[in-house]
C-alpha positions, 0 to 999 in steps of 0.5 A: 951436518951440524946446524951453524951456531947463533954466534955463526949466523950472527957473524954471517950478519956481520959481514953482510951488513959491511957488505951492505955499507961497502955498496952503499959508499960505492953508490955515495962515490958514482954519485960524486962523479955523477955530480962532478960532471955535471953544472953546477947549480940547479935541483938535482932531482929526478922524479920520473927516474925514481919511480921506475927505481922504485917500481923494480924494487917493489916488483923484484922483491921477495920473502917475508921482510916487508916490501913498505920497509924496502922502499923506505930505505931506497927513498932515504938513499935516494934523497940522501944522495939528491941532498949531496948534489943539491947544496941548500936543498929544502922542503917547505910543506903546507902543514895545517895545526889540524893535519899533521899528516902531511908532514909523514908524507913529506918525511916518508919519501924525502927522508930524515935528512933533508931540512923541513920547513913547515907552513900554513899554507899552500900560498907560503909553500908555493911563495918559498918555492918561487923564492929559492930555485932549490926549495921544493914544496909540498901541498895538499891535492886539490879536493872541489870542495877548497875554499882557496885554491892553489892550483889556478896560481900555476897558470901564471906563465912566470919563470919562477912558477914551479910544475907538478912533479911527484904525487905523496903518497907513491907508497901508503906507510902502514903507521903514517897518520896521513891516512886518506890524504894525500898531496902534490910535489912542486918543484922548479923544474920540467916534470919526467916520465917514468911509464906510467904517468898523470899529467894535470892541465888547466884551463882558464875561462870566463865562462863554464864548461861542461865536463862532455865539452871539455871530453869532446874537445880533448878527442877532436885534438887526440888527447885520452880521455881525463880522468877526473876534472875539478871545476873552481870560480875564483874572482868569477873566472873559471878555472878547471883541472883537467888529469889525463894520461901521460906527460904534456910539455907546456909547449905541446901544440895540443893544448893551444888546439884543445883551446880552440877545440873548446871554443875560448874566446879567452882565458888560457889551456896550460900543462901546470905538471904531471906525476908517476902513478903511485904503486900498489900497496905490498906490505 
């Protein structure tokens, strides 16, 4: 049997492209029906479910087409559908002049349709998110050497304060300028389980705590051991950022018990969010 001609193969590609476009329009129709069935307002963001979908696509992918390209295609679709359901949606990004890579992290995750607004500091991003329920914030992931750490502000208890809901990059892109940096996503919503998550717990106390003491307190109240712990002193107050497996609501009784287990006479223990553990690159 003769091999198909180039024209025949190109016609087959045209047919596939029409089918793909038709499926995207069909998905958009379903999203519109979901949107009309939900209460108006709010942020149409499902970070836990999105992480599950991305993991499924990456795990099931085979062949020479790059896995990173599959990821970007689905991220563009998911983010465009989020914009369809959330009028006024925008992304506030902390993008210092010396580190433009945070813009790349945001674009690779949230696509090219949602409006981006650059800010110089995490505090400006946090203010933008607090001022707009449909604004999502992107800030540098905390490190021990931060001069002005932003994350202690999330433990304030005010209703306008956001939670951490995702970590970037979920999958590193080959050509990003963001190598070696990571960011956290802030939104005025509760974090959502994805099946493989890391929770962030803030501990505030006027006196210092050893990591052994923190580990002992976690074990005493039945919480998993921490995978990392940062210690910052702001205004003479010690702030600890504890990362541990899972997702915990701020009202979890074990968080109240942890304060007692640590012997805190003043201070607080607060869940400030969680994120889906990033996917293992398959580029």
